[in-house]
Each structure stands twice: as structure tokens, then as C-alpha cells.
C-alpha positions in Angstrom: 3.1 -0.6 -26.1 2.8 2.7 -25.5 4.5 4.2 -22.2 1.0 4.5 -20.3 0.1 1.3 -21.4 2.9 -0.3 -19.9 2.9 1.6 -16.5 -0.8 0.6 -15.9 0.4 -3.2 -16.5 2.7 -3.0 -13.8 0.7 -1.6 -11.3 -1.9 -4.4 -11.9 1.7 -6.5 -11.9 2.3 -5.1 -8.7 -1.5 -5.5 -7.1 -1.3 -9.4 -8.3 2.4 -9.9 -6.6 1.2 -8.4 -3.4 -1.8 -10.6 -3.6 -0.1 -13.8 -3.8 2.9 -12.2 -1.2 0.2 -12.0 1.3 -1.3 -15.7 0.6 2.0 -17.6 0.7 2.0 -15.9 4.3 -1.0 -17.1 5.5 -0.7 -20.1 3.7 3.0 -20.8 5.8 0.8 -19.5 9.2 -1.7 -22.3 8.6 0.4 -25.1 8.2 2.5 -23.8 11.1 -0.7 -23.6 12.4 -1.9 -27.0 11.5 1.7 -28.9 13.0 1.5 -26.6 16.2 -0.8 -28.8 19.0 -1.9 -25.6 20.5 -2.8 -22.4 17.3 -4.3 -20.4 20.5 -1.0 -20.7 22.1 0.3 -19.6 18.4 -1.7 -17.0 17.2 -1.3 -15.1 20.8 2.4 -15.3 20.3 2.5 -14.3 16.5 0.0 -11.3 18.1 2.3 -10.3 20.9 5.2 -10.6 17.9 3.6 -8.0 15.3 2.6 -5.7 18.4 -0.8 -6.6 18.9 -2.1 -6.7 22.5 -3.0 -10.2 23.3 -5.6 -9.3 25.5 -7.1 -7.3 22.7 -10.3 -8.0 21.1 -9.1 -8.2 17.4 -6.7 -11.0 19.0 -9.5 -12.0 21.3 -11.5 -12.7 18.1 -9.3 -14.3 16.1 -8.3 -16.9 19.1 -12.4 -17.4 19.7 -12.5 -18.3 15.9 -9.4 -20.4 15.6 -10.0 -22.3 18.8 -12.3 -24.4 17.4 -11.2 -25.2 14.3 -9.8 -29.1 13.2 -6.3 -29.2 12.1 -7.7 -30.1 8.7 -8.5 -26.8 7.4 -5.6 -25.1 9.0 -3.7 -27.7 6.2 -6.6 -27.3 3.3 -6.2 -23.2 4.3 -2.6 -23.1 3.3 -3.0 -25.0 0.4 -5.5 -23.3 -0.8 -3.3 -19.9 -0.4 -0.6 -21.0 -2.0 -2.8 -22.7 -5.5 -4.3 -18.9 -5.2 -0.8 -17.5 -5.2 0.3 -19.4 -7.8 -2.0 -17.7 -9.9 -1.3 -14.9 -8.7 2.6 -15.0 -9.0 2.0 -16.2 -12.5 -0.1 -13.4 -13.7 2.0 -10.8 -11.9 5.1 -11.8 -13.4 3.4 -12.4 -16.9 2.2 -8.7 -16.8 5.5 -7.4 -15.6 7.0 -8.7 -18.4 4.4 -7.4 -20.5 3.2 -10.9 -22.3 0.1 -11.0 -24.2 -0.6 -14.5 -22.7 -0.5 -12.9 -19.0 -3.3 -10.5 -20.3 -5.2 -13.3 -20.9 -5.1 -15.3 -18.1 -5.1 -12.3 -15.9 -8.6 -11.5 -18.0 -10.0 -14.7 -17.6 -8.5 -15.8 -13.7 -9.5 -12.3 -12.5 -13.2 -12.3 -14.1 -13.6 -15.9 -12.8 -13.2 -15.2 -9.3 -15.5 -11.9 -9.2 -18.7 -14.1 -8.4 -16.9 -15.7 -5.1 -15.9 -11.9 -4.4 -19.4 -11.1 -4.2 -20.4 -14.4 -2.8 -18.0 -13.3 0.2 -19.2 -9.7 0.5 -23.0 -11.2 0.9 -21.8 -12.9 3.4 -19.5 -11.4 5.3 -19.2 -7.4 3.8 -16.6 -5.7 4.7 -14.8 -2.6 2.9 -11.4 -4.3 2.4 -13.5 -6.6 0.3 -15.6 -4.3 -1.6 -12.5 -2.5 -2.8 -10.6 -5.5 -4.1 -14.1 -6.6 -6.0 -14.1 -3.1 -7.4 -10.3 -3.5 -8.0 -10.2 -6.6 -10.0 -13.4 -5.1 -12.1 -11.6 -2.4 -13.2 -8.9 -4.9 -14.1 -10.7 -7.0 -16.2 -12.4 -3.8 -18.1 -9.2 -2.9 -19.2 -7.6 -5.7 -19.8 -10.1 -6.4 -21.9 -10.6 -3.5 -23.7 -6.9 -3.4 -24.6 -6.7 -6.7 -25.9 -9.8 -6.0 -28.1 -7.7 -2.8 -29.3 -4.6 -4.6 -30.2 -6.0 -6.8 -32.1 -8.1 -4.4 -33.8 -5.1 -3.1 -34.5 -3.6 -5.5 -35.5 -6.1 -6.5 -38.6 -5.9 -2.7 -39.3 -2.0 -2.8 -39.7 
């Protein structure tokens, strides 16, 4: 494997690992809210702990969304976050170790999630979602080209 290729794979691996860590944090937070009798109070406490203004518009918006959610939704969000985190951890560590199966796995999983990302952008567009979508498309294209190039090199060599 060329040094440049190794660096790009490592960069993709880091991206996947950061996504996994973020999802683990969301999962832990959601499960804590599931077990908390007053989710709005817990979110206010977390906001203050992380330096957000508990009376500010960002926290008020979050509280408005959270206040009416049934505990079941927090549990489902937590479990779903852990499932996706497991996928991203598998991709990230496999790519970091430059395993050929990880390239296939990442291309397939990332490609299969692109329609969901497009749907989410359609429902609630944000710049971050668009950037993540574009990064994921670039990752899929890069990995498919890389896999095809390696296959061609093996058949010629």
C-alpha cells in the first residue's frame, strides 16, 4: 500500500471513529434520560455543565423537544446510537489496520446510509448534514475506485 493511500485510509478511519464516539455519547445521554424522571431538568444541568446558558435559546429549544418525549423514545435512541456506533467502530478500526475487508465493509455500509442522509437533509436541512453527506459520498467513491484499482493490479500482476 502506498504511503498516500495509507494516509487517506487513516483519515477515513479517524472520521468513522469520531462518528462512533459521538454516537456513544448520544447513546449514553439518551439512556441516562430514559432512567431520569425529569429529562428537562437533566438537560438543563448538562447544559450548564458544558457552558451553555440554561436560559438561552439553544437550551430552551432542546428542552421544548425533550419535554414531551416518552421515555421509550430515549431508550430507542440510545440503543440505535450504540448499534450505529458499533458499525462505525468496526469500519474505523478495520480501516486503521488497512484490512481489505474493511474497505468493502465501509463502502457498502456508508453507501447504504446515503439515502437515509438525503432523506434527513430533505426533512431538516443543515449545513453539517450536507457536509457529512458529501464526505460520505467521497469516501464511497474513493473506496470503490481503490478496490477496483487493487483488483486490476492483482489480475495484471
